[in-house]
N, C-alpha and C positions, 0 to 999 in steps of 0.2 A: 326882231322885235326886242324892245327891252322893257325891263320892268322897272317900275320906279322904286328907288332906293327907300328902303323901309327906315322910319324913325325908330331909332334904338327905344326898345321897352324893356320893363323889367316886369315879369310876373311870377312872384315867389309862392311857390305853392310846395310844401312838404309831402312828398309821396315816394313812390317807387317808380314813376316816369312809365308807367305803363299805358299803352293804348293811346299815346300822343302822335297825332300825324307828322310826318316829315320831320322827324327827329333831328335830322341834318338836312336843313333846307339852301339849295343854291337859288339866289334871287336876281343877282346882277353880274353881267360880264362885260367888262369895259376894255376896248382895244384902241391901239393908236391909230390915226389917222395919218395916210400918206407915209407909211413905213416902207422902207428899202429891204430888199432880199438880201443884202449884204451886211446888214446891222443885225443887231441881237433886239428880237421883238419880244416886249414885255406885255402880258395880259393879265389885268386884274380880276379876280373872282371873289364875290362877295357874298355872304350869306348869315344864316343863325344856327344855332343849335337850341334844343329844347332843354338842355338843363346844364348845370355845372358839374365840371369833373371830366368832360369829354376830353379826349388826348388826340392829337393829330398824328397820323400814323406815316402817311404817304402823300405826296402829291407827284404825279406822272403825267407826261403827256405821249400821244402816238397819232401817226398820220395814216388815214385811209381815204384814197382817192382825193377829192378835195375838201375834207373835213379833216380837222384838229381837235382830238378828244384830250380833256383834261379831266383826269380822276383825282378827287379830294377825299381820303378816307381818314374818319375819325372813330376811334374805338368808345363805344358806349359803355359805361360801367354798368355793373348789375342794379346797384341802387345809387339814386342820385336825387339831388334836389330840383324841383323842376324851375329853371329860371332861364327865360328867353335870353340867349347871349349873343351878340353879332360877332362876326368874323371877317378878315380881309386878308387875301393873299396876292403877292404878284409872283407870276408865273413866267421864268424865261423860258421861250420856244427856240431861241437860238436863231440862225439865219433862215426864215421863212422862205420857201422858193417863191419866185415871181409868179402872180395870178390872184384870183378871186377864192377866198376859203370861208368856209362856216367854222367857227369855233363853238364845240360844244363842251361846257363845263357839267361835270357830274358829281353829285355828293353820295357818299358812302357812309353808312354807320356799321362799323364792324363786319366790313366786307360785304354788306347786302346794300345795293342801288336804292336811294330813298328819295333823289329829286335831280332834275338837271335845268339847265338854262343855256341859251345860245345867242350869237352874236356874230355878224358878219365882218370879214376882215380883208382889205384890199392892199395887196404888196406890190410895190411899184418895182421895175427893172432897177437893179444896181448899175447896170452897164447897157445903155440903150443901144449902142452898136454890137451888143453880143448877149442875147437873150437865150439861154438854156432852155428848151422845153421838148421831153420825149415822153413816149409811153411804152410799156412792155406789151409786145402782143398779146402774152398770157401772163397774168400776174403771179399765177402758181405754175410750176413744172416740176416734173419728177426728176429725181437725182440723176445727173449724167445726161439728160436730155438738152437740146439745142435751146438757148435762149435768144429771142429775137426782140429786137425794139423798133419804133418807129420816131425817127427825130424830126421834130417842127419845130428846132431852135431858128431863130430869126437874127439878123445882124448883117454886118459887112466885113468881107473877106474873111470868113469863120473858118478856123481849126479847131478840131475835137481832140479831147483827152479822155478816155474812160478809164475808171478804176473799179474792178470788182474781185470778189474772192479767187483769188489764185493768179491774177493776171491784170494786164492793162491793154490798151487798145487806141489806136489814132484813126480808126476808119469812122466814116459817118454814121454808118449803122452795122455795127459789128454783131456777129454771132459767138456765143461762149457757152459754156455749161458749167455748172458747180456739181461736185460729186458727193457732197454730203448734205442731208436734210438739214433745215434750219432756215432763219430769216437772216438775210443778208442785204446789206448797204450796195447800190450801185451808184457811182457819182460821176455826171457828166461834166467837165470844165470846157466851156466854149470861150475862144479868145477871138475879138473883133481888130478893128482899127487900132484901138489905144487901150483897151481894157478888156476884162474877162469875168466871168462870172460861173458859178458852179449850182449845179441842182443835183439832190441826194434823192433817190427813191428806194424803198425797200421791194425785194421780192422774195416770196416764199416757195422754199425747194422742198418738195416732199419727199419722204423717206421710200426707198424700196422696199417690197416685201423680203422676208427673210428666206432666202432658198439656198439650202448648202446639202447637196446630195452625198458629199465626202469623196476621199479619194477613189480611183480606180482601183479594184480589187479581185480577190479571187473568192470562189464559194466551194462548199463540199459538196461530194456527190449525194445527191437526192435533197438537198437543202435548197431554199430560196433567201436572196438577200431582200430583207424587208426595209422599203424606204418609207420614211416618214417625215412629214413637214408639219409646221404650226397650223392648226386648224383655222377657219375664219375667212379664208380668201378663196378666190377662184382659181382653179387648177387645169392645165391642158397637158396631159403627157403625150409623148410621141407615139405610144400605142392607142392613144383614144380615151384613156382613162381620164376622170375627172374628180376623182378622190384624192384627198389630201395623203392618202396611203397608197403605196403600189409595191409589186414585187417582181423581181429579175430572177430567174432560176436557170438560165443558160449563159454561154459566152455571146457578148454582144452590149450595144449601147442603149441607154434610156435617158430620154431628156424631158423637162417639164418646164413650164412657162407658168409663173404665179403672178396673179394680178389682184392687188388688194383694193380697199374700198375706195381709195383716192383714184384709182385707174392706172397705178404705176404697176409695170411689169417688170420681172425678173427671170431670166432662165438659166438652167445648169444641166449639166450632163453628167452620168455616171457609166462606166464599162465594166463588164465582168469578163477578166482577161482570161481565166481558166476554170474548169471543173476539177477539183482535186479528189482523188479517190479517199475513201476513208480506211481507217485501220479497224479491224474487227477485235473486240475485246470482250471475251464472255467468261464471267466469274462464277457462273453458274446460278443455281436458285437459292433464295434465302434459306438460312439454315438456323435450326434450333438445335443447341446443344447442352450438356451438362455444365453447372458452373464451372469458370477456369480451365474447361477443355480446350486444347489448341485446334485451331482451324487452320488448314493449309490453302492459300489461295495463290492461283497461278494466271498471270496476265496475258501469258501466251509470248509468242517469238515475234510478233508483228512490228515491234518496234526498236527503236534504239536508246530511247530514255524512257523512265517509269518515274511516276510521281504518285505516290499513295497519299491518302487523306491522313495517315498517322505518320507521316514525315518519311517512310521508307523510299528507296529509291532503285530496288531490287526488281527482277521479273517476277519472283515468288517471294512471297512473305506468309509469317506464321502469325496467328492473331488468338489471342486467349482473353479478349475483352468483347460484352457484348456491345451492340451499336451498329450503326451504318459505317461502311468503309467503302469508298471510292478509290478508282485508279484511273489516271491519264497516260495514255500510250503515245508518244511522239515518234516521228520519223520524217527526215526532210521530204519534200514533195508530196506529203499525204497529209490529211486532215486528222487531228487527234482523235484515238479511240478512247471513249470514257464508258466505264461500267461500275456499278456499285451493287453491294450484297448486304442485307441486313442480318446481322448475327443476333440471335435471341437466346437466352438462357432459359431452360426447364425450372420449372419451380420443385426442387427436391421433396419427395414425399418420405420424410425421415423413417428409418426403420425403428421399431419398438419392440423390446423383449417382452413377451408374454409369460407369467408363471403360472404353475397350477395352484390350488390351493394349498396351505400350508399341510404337510404330510410328514410322517414320521420316518426316519433313517434316509428318505431321498425326496428328490422334487424334480419335476419336468419343466423346463424352459423351452421355448419354441418362439420361431418367426412366422407370421401370417404369410403362407405360401401363396395366397390370391393377389398379393401386394409386392411381395419381395422375394428376391432369391438370395440365399445365404451365400456370400464368397468365403468367409471363414470365421469359425470362433476363436477365442483367445487361445484355446488348446490345439489349433490346427484343424479342427474337424470341419467338416463342410455339411453335416446333416442338418435338416431343417428344425430339428429338436436336440436338446441335450438333457440327458438324466445326470442330476448333480447330486452328489453323494456329501459333499463338504461346503460347509458356509463360506462365502467369499464373493467378491466381485467379478462378474463375468461379463465378457465383451463380446460384440458380434458386428461383423461388416458385412453388409448386404446391398444389393441394387434395386431400386423401384422399377415400374413397369417401363420407364424410359432410360432404364440403365444406368442411372446416376447412382453413384455410392453414397452410403452414409454409415454412421458408426453408433452404436448405443451400448450402453452398458447399465447393469441392474445388480443389486446386492440381492444374494439369495441366501435366506435363512434356513438351516437345517435342523431340525429338532431330534434329539436322539431318543430311543425307546429307553424306559427305566431299566436299570441294571442291578440286580440283587441276587442273593443266593439263600435257600432254604437250609444249607449244609449239606454235608456229606450223608450218603446212604447210611441208614444205623439199625439198631436191634430195639426191640421192645420185650421185657421179660414181666412174667406176673402180671400184678395189678399196676405195674408202672405206667406213667402218662409222658407225653413229651408236647412241650408246646412249641408250635412254630410260628417265627416272626420273619418279616422280610426287612424291617428297618427302615422302611420307605412311607413316605406319606404319599396320599391319594386314593383312590377307589379300588377295594380289594375284592377279588372274589375267588373262593377257595372251592375246592373239589365237591363239597356237598352244598354249594351254592351260597355260603354264608358270606358276610362281607366285614366280618371284624377285622381288626388289623392284627390278630391272633388267631391261632387254631390249635385245639387240643387233641392230640392222637392218642387212642386208646386201645388200638388193635392194628395188627400188620396190614399194609398195604402201601399203594402207591398214593402220593399225595401231591397236590400242585395248587399252585394260585396265580392269578393274574392280577397285575398293578397297573391301573390306568393314572397317570400324573396329570396336572393340570393343565398341559399341552393336549391332551386327548391321546398319548401315546400310551402304548401298553407293552409291559414286559412280564415274562412268565419265568417259573423255575419248578422243578419237581424234585421229591425225595422220596426214596424207598424205604418202607419201615418194615424190618424182618422181624420174625420172631427168635428167641433166644435160640441156640443150639438145641437140634431135638424136636424142633416144631416140624410139623409137615410141610414140605415144599408147596408153593403155590403152582396151580395148575395153569394158572393165566399169564401169559406173558405181554409186556408192553409193545406198542407198535413204534417204530420208528417212521417219523413223518415232518414234511416242512413245507411250507414256512408255517410258524404258528406265533402269533396270530396270522390269520390271512384274510383275503377278501374275494377273490373268485376261484381260486384252485388250490386243493391240498394234494400232495405227493406223497404215497406211501412207499418205503423203500423194501425191495425185496419180494414185493408180492404184485405181479403186474396184472394177473386177472383171477385174484381171488374174490369170493364173494363177501360182501359188507352189509352191515346195516348201521344207521345213524339215529341217534336219540337225542332228544332234547334234555334240558336239566330235570324234568318231571319223570323220566324215564321212557316217554311216550316214542315209538319207534316214527321217526319221519320219514325214510327213506330206506330202501333195500336195492341191492343190485350187483355188478360185476365191475370190479376195478376196470379202468380203461387206460391199459399200459401203467398202470400204478397210479391213476390220477382219478380223482372225483371233482366234478364241476360244482362249485357251490353259489353261483351267481343266483340262483332261484331262492335260496334260503334266507331269512330274516337274520339280523345280527343277534349274536348270543353264543353262548357255551354250548358245545355238541360233544357227544360220547361217540366213538367209532370202534366197533368190533367185527373182527375178522375170523373166519372159521377155516380150518383145514382139517387134513384127515388125522392130525396128531394132537393140536390143541386150539384153544382159543386165544386170540390177540386182542386188546384192548387198548384205549388212548382217547385224550380229550384235548380238545382245541378251541380256539375263540375265533369266531368268524365277524369280520368288522362290517 
């Protein structure tokens, strides 16, 4: 059925061209009459576009059974002026085979089908004594499958010549195959009494599914060879499995046939030829060590070659870095042995020197025994603590609870007790007085409890003073003042004792078990008793100045001391 040729009209509208029906409209197909199949057949396709600025992209044609399709594609711009514009194209179809055809012309806008029109086309034989005509038994076959034809050619004294992908034939009905998927031309040329004619048809060859199991191989003892094919097809393995994956874990063959959606099938087979023993490698458990400590690893004697992850190639290696290290051990006829070990470092708990409060003459420094063990102090000693009598920088090396060493240093400041002298023992005559001074600044405490920086002596006796400086350290000195010659001797003698000042214990020289009494600055007796191996425990007494008095059968001995 033909459409009447439309009279060209122009309808000019400014706009976006949106919502216009049949933007590319095919309205007429014109075909020649009495065309021969040995000449070039030209068909005219006419139509209209809904706007200006449409661009012709492609004109193509193809055959399908008894139909010839012509595709005309215009590009539609995003913005255009709506103008009904006519067009006409002559399309060369080449030598159309003998017979009756339907020509379908289809119009596209930017790749989208928008309209179509058709017309009948009759093609006469080019050579009446040799008219080629054949059909494929199947228009589509799988790659490599036989292709068969039905030859209905007519004429007188016919001979045949077939041309197809990869070969030719002179048989009337040849059987052949094409090994690769795609669309291919098959040409039959028929020769009669005095002329010949040809017919070209296309056949579609379907691709086979992908089936590649790989080369025959060996596996390691205890392992399986995992076989995996692309998912989505149908599978049938020789062991009955229908999954796209399978395992083979022993010596033997395993085959599979894969069928795709087109019904094409392909098979493959793989064989495990041997099961090889494994090399045993054991590097031991993961290890945690002190930073920079060396770890020795042994991969064993089971192989002839060794490859460590740190680049070493010996049986044994020494590692002093944290991290994972692995080794691969190889031996001909065996499967590689692989093992790894993780080496981690302890976080070092650093040692810290602890110091006692500031003290006079000496100071104690030590290391906390609950967290560290002393390896060595700077002087070579290994005790937990060190009694320091000299200011300076002191070092210690110690190990934490994981046995990791660290070093610490500390400056220790020692404050000396004040040193001064009241002078040598002297004499006092008549109404003479003596003024005693220390020449020191600080807090003074004299024998009578006075605190001035000077002390006046008016009579014989033993006089002493304690001086405490700004650091809280105390020094003392004693002076003996005697009468001039002829004055009676003193009946009391002073005691020799140490240390003075003291904190916990005072020791008396020469009197291991003598009776004693202690008096405070007011003269009040605070304690009596017997010396214990020449010592008195003072821990229970308050800080201050105390007098001590010893008595034996011959004389009384006295002394004064300061308790801190």
